[in-house]
C-alpha positions as CSV (number, residue, x, y, z in Angstrom):
1,M,-66.9,-56.0,81.1
2,S,-67.3,-56.1,77.3
3,K,-69.5,-58.6,75.7
4,I,-68.6,-60.0,72.3
5,R,-71.6,-60.4,70.0
6,D,-69.9,-60.7,66.7
7,I,-67.4,-63.3,65.6
8,L,-64.1,-62.1,64.2
9,E,-62.1,-64.3,61.9
10,L,-58.4,-63.6,62.3
11,K,-56.4,-64.6,59.3
12,P,-53.1,-62.8,58.6
13,D,-52.7,-61.7,55.0
14,H,-49.4,-61.7,53.2
15,G,-46.9,-59.3,54.7
16,C,-49.0,-58.4,57.8
17,T,-46.5,-60.2,60.1
18,T,-43.4,-58.7,58.8
19,G,-42.4,-55.6,60.7
20,G,-45.0,-56.2,63.4
21,R,-47.8,-54.4,61.6
22,D,-50.9,-53.6,63.7
23,E,-54.5,-53.7,62.5
24,R,-57.1,-51.5,64.0
25,L,-60.9,-52.2,64.0
26,E,-63.4,-49.5,65.0
27,S,-67.0,-49.8,66.1
28,K,-68.7,-46.4,66.7
29,G,-71.8,-45.0,68.2
30,H,-72.6,-47.3,71.1
31,D,-74.7,-46.0,74.0
32,C,-72.5,-45.0,76.9
33,P,-72.8,-47.6,79.7
34,E,-72.2,-45.0,82.4
35,C,-75.1,-42.6,81.6
36,H,-77.1,-45.1,79.5
37,G,-76.9,-42.8,76.4
38,N,-78.2,-39.7,78.2
39,G,-74.9,-37.7,78.1
40,W,-75.4,-36.6,81.7
41,H,-76.1,-37.7,85.3
42,W,-77.3,-36.1,88.4
43,A,-74.7,-34.5,90.6
44,E,-74.9,-33.0,94.0
45,D,-74.1,-29.3,94.0
46,G,-74.4,-28.2,97.7
47,K,-78.0,-28.9,98.6
48,D,-79.3,-29.2,95.1
49,Y,-78.9,-31.8,92.4
50,V,-77.9,-30.6,88.9
51,K,-77.4,-32.3,85.6
52,A,-73.6,-32.8,85.0
53,P,-72.0,-34.1,81.8
54,C,-71.0,-37.7,81.9
55,H,-67.3,-38.1,82.6
56,V,-67.0,-41.2,80.3
57,C,-68.7,-39.9,77.1
58,K,-68.1,-36.2,77.8
59,G,-71.8,-35.4,77.4
60,T,-72.3,-37.0,74.0
61,G,-74.1,-40.1,75.2
62,K,-72.0,-42.3,72.8
63,V,-68.8,-44.2,73.0
64,D,-66.6,-45.9,70.4
65,A,-64.7,-49.2,70.6
66,V,-61.2,-49.5,69.1
67,V,-59.7,-53.0,68.9
68,T,-55.9,-53.3,68.0
69,I,-54.5,-56.6,66.7
70,H,-50.7,-56.8,66.8
71,W,-49.2,-59.6,64.7
72,Q,-45.9,-61.1,65.8
73,A,-44.0,-64.3,65.3
74,S,-45.0,-67.2,67.6
75,E,-42.8,-68.1,70.4
76,G,-41.7,-71.8,70.5
77,R,-39.9,-74.3,68.4
78,S,-38.6,-73.2,65.0
79,K,-39.6,-75.4,62.0
80,V,-36.2,-74.9,60.4
């Protein structure tokens, strides 16, 4: 489960809600939680253990986070 350590202030700017525009926030270069930033893990190969690339970060040791915000009209009573 992800932990939020930063506070985001969400405030729509003029025109962001028309047409259902999405915003995308990226945070790059986090240590992979699966391999702890090593890029590999020990895997059994018959009788031996060998280093295998991490299946989450593909051997890079790093992962990126992408957050997408989709703005849309609120459901509920109309003010008109």
